[in-house]
C-alpha positions as protocol buffer text, in pm:
chain_id: "A"
residue {
  index: 1
  type: MET
  ca { x: -2011 y: 1528 z: -2241 }
}
residue {
  index: 2
  type: ALA
  ca { x: -1647 y: 1574 z: -2157 }
}
residue {
  index: 3
  type: ASP
  ca { x: -1347 y: 1384 z: -2206 }
}
residue {
  index: 4
  type: PRO
  ca { x: -1258 y: 1231 z: -1832 }
}
residue {
  index: 5
  type: PRO
  ca { x: -938 y: 1359 z: -1733 }
}
residue {
  index: 6
  type: LEU
  ca { x: -629 y: 1220 z: -1843 }
}
residue {
  index: 7
  type: ILE
  ca { x: -580 y: 1003 z: -1459 }
}
residue {
  index: 8
  type: LYS
  ca { x: -889 y: 838 z: -1444 }
}
residue {
  index: 9
  type: LEU
  ca { x: -842 y: 635 z: -1754 }
}
residue {
  index: 10
  type: ARG
  ca { x: -555 y: 480 z: -1553 }
}
residue {
  index: 11
  type: MET
  ca { x: -754 y: 457 z: -1202 }
}
residue {
  index: 12
  type: SER
  ca { x: -908 y: 82 z: -1151 }
}
residue {
  index: 13
  type: SER
  ca { x: -1212 y: 17 z: -1067 }
}
residue {
  index: 14
  type: ALA
  ca { x: -1314 y: -17 z: -666 }
}
residue {
  index: 15
  type: GLN
  ca { x: -1389 y: -389 z: -761 }
}
residue {
  index: 16
  type: ASP
  ca { x: -966 y: -415 z: -910 }
}
residue {
  index: 17
  type: GLY
  ca { x: -861 y: -172 z: -604 }
}
residue {
  index: 18
  type: ALA
  ca { x: -961 y: -399 z: -316 }
}
residue {
  index: 19
  type: ARG
  ca { x: -891 y: -670 z: -454 }
}
residue {
  index: 20
  type: THR
  ca { x: -468 y: -740 z: -323 }
}
residue {
  index: 21
  type: PRO
  ca { x: -581 y: -619 z: 44 }
}
residue {
  index: 22
  type: VAL
  ca { x: -921 y: -801 z: 106 }
}
residue {
  index: 23
  type: TYR
  ca { x: -642 y: -1095 z: -100 }
}
residue {
  index: 24
  type: CYS
  ca { x: -381 y: -1027 z: 238 }
}
residue {
  index: 25
  type: ALA
  ca { x: -626 y: -939 z: 449 }
}
residue {
  index: 26
  type: THR
  ca { x: -807 y: -1323 z: 446 }
}
residue {
  index: 27
  type: SER
  ca { x: -594 y: -1571 z: 290 }
}
residue {
  index: 28
  type: PRO
  ca { x: -456 y: -1879 z: 458 }
}
residue {
  index: 29
  type: ASP
  ca { x: -227 y: -1846 z: 217 }
}
residue {
  index: 30
  type: VAL
  ca { x: -23 y: -1500 z: 280 }
}
residue {
  index: 31
  type: ALA
  ca { x: -158 y: -1553 z: 679 }
}
residue {
  index: 32
  type: ASN
  ca { x: 192 y: -1557 z: 820 }
}
residue {
  index: 33
  type: ASP
  ca { x: 372 y: -1287 z: 596 }
}
residue {
  index: 34
  type: THR
  ca { x: 454 y: -1009 z: 830 }
}
residue {
  index: 35
  type: GLY
  ca { x: 671 y: -666 z: 636 }
}
residue {
  index: 36
  type: LEU
  ca { x: 614 y: -747 z: 230 }
}
residue {
  index: 37
  type: TYR
  ca { x: 498 y: -549 z: 34 }
}
residue {
  index: 38
  type: TYR
  ca { x: 139 y: -660 z: -262 }
}
residue {
  index: 39
  type: ASP
  ca { x: 99 y: -576 z: -608 }
}
residue {
  index: 40
  type: ASP
  ca { x: -185 y: -790 z: -779 }
}
residue {
  index: 41
  type: CYS
  ca { x: -189 y: -979 z: -470 }
}
residue {
  index: 42
  type: THR
  ca { x: 196 y: -1109 z: -474 }
}
residue {
  index: 43
  type: ALA
  ca { x: 431 y: -1030 z: -298 }
}
residue {
  index: 44
  type: LYS
  ca { x: 695 y: -732 z: -500 }
}
residue {
  index: 45
  type: PRO
  ca { x: 1034 y: -625 z: -322 }
}
residue {
  index: 46
  type: ALA
  ca { x: 1011 y: -277 z: -197 }
}
residue {
  index: 47
  type: ALA
  ca { x: 1245 y: -38 z: -354 }
}
residue {
  index: 48
  type: ALA
  ca { x: 1609 y: 26 z: -305 }
}
residue {
  index: 49
  type: LEU
  ca { x: 1448 y: 383 z: -179 }
}
residue {
  index: 50
  type: ALA
  ca { x: 1278 y: 210 z: 82 }
}
residue {
  index: 51
  type: THR
  ca { x: 1491 y: 171 z: 327 }
}
residue {
  index: 52
  type: PRO
  ca { x: 1535 y: 79 z: 779 }
}
residue {
  index: 53
  type: GLU
  ca { x: 1601 y: 488 z: 782 }
}
residue {
  index: 54
  type: LEU
  ca { x: 1345 y: 643 z: 584 }
}
residue {
  index: 55
  type: ALA
  ca { x: 1063 y: 419 z: 731 }
}
residue {
  index: 56
  type: SER
  ca { x: 1181 y: 517 z: 1087 }
}
residue {
  index: 57
  type: GLU
  ca { x: 1162 y: 892 z: 983 }
}
residue {
  index: 58
  type: LEU
  ca { x: 809 y: 801 z: 799 }
}
residue {
  index: 59
  type: TRP
  ca { x: 672 y: 616 z: 1136 }
}
residue {
  index: 60
  type: THR
  ca { x: 769 y: 942 z: 1354 }
}
residue {
  index: 61
  type: ARG
  ca { x: 635 y: 1203 z: 1142 }
}
residue {
  index: 62
  type: SER
  ca { x: 312 y: 990 z: 1089 }
}
residue {
  index: 63
  type: ASP
  ca { x: 266 y: 976 z: 1399 }
}
residue {
  index: 64
  type: ALA
  ca { x: 359 y: 1366 z: 1496 }
}
residue {
  index: 65
  type: TRP
  ca { x: 74 y: 1425 z: 1261 }
}
residue {
  index: 66
  type: VAL
  ca { x: -160 y: 1223 z: 1455 }
}
residue {
  index: 67
  type: GLY
  ca { x: -97 y: 1307 z: 1774 }
}
residue {
  index: 68
  type: GLY
  ca { x: 113 y: 1058 z: 1922 }
}
residue {
  index: 69
  type: SER
  ca { x: 400 y: 1059 z: 2085 }
}
residue {
  index: 70
  type: ALA
  ca { x: 694 y: 988 z: 1906 }
}
């Protein structure tokens, strides 16, 4: 059998990958949080590149890709 591709060696299992989104969707501890980035069930600071201008551009392009009106 061939060795798995290198990318698969760093991938999480489906269960591990789902842990943080399920936590954010169901935990009363974060029910009132908004606009935060979570990794391993913990709020993390956004990258310095994540500016409001970049967020606006991403929103505009995403809206256009799905046929929105922005």
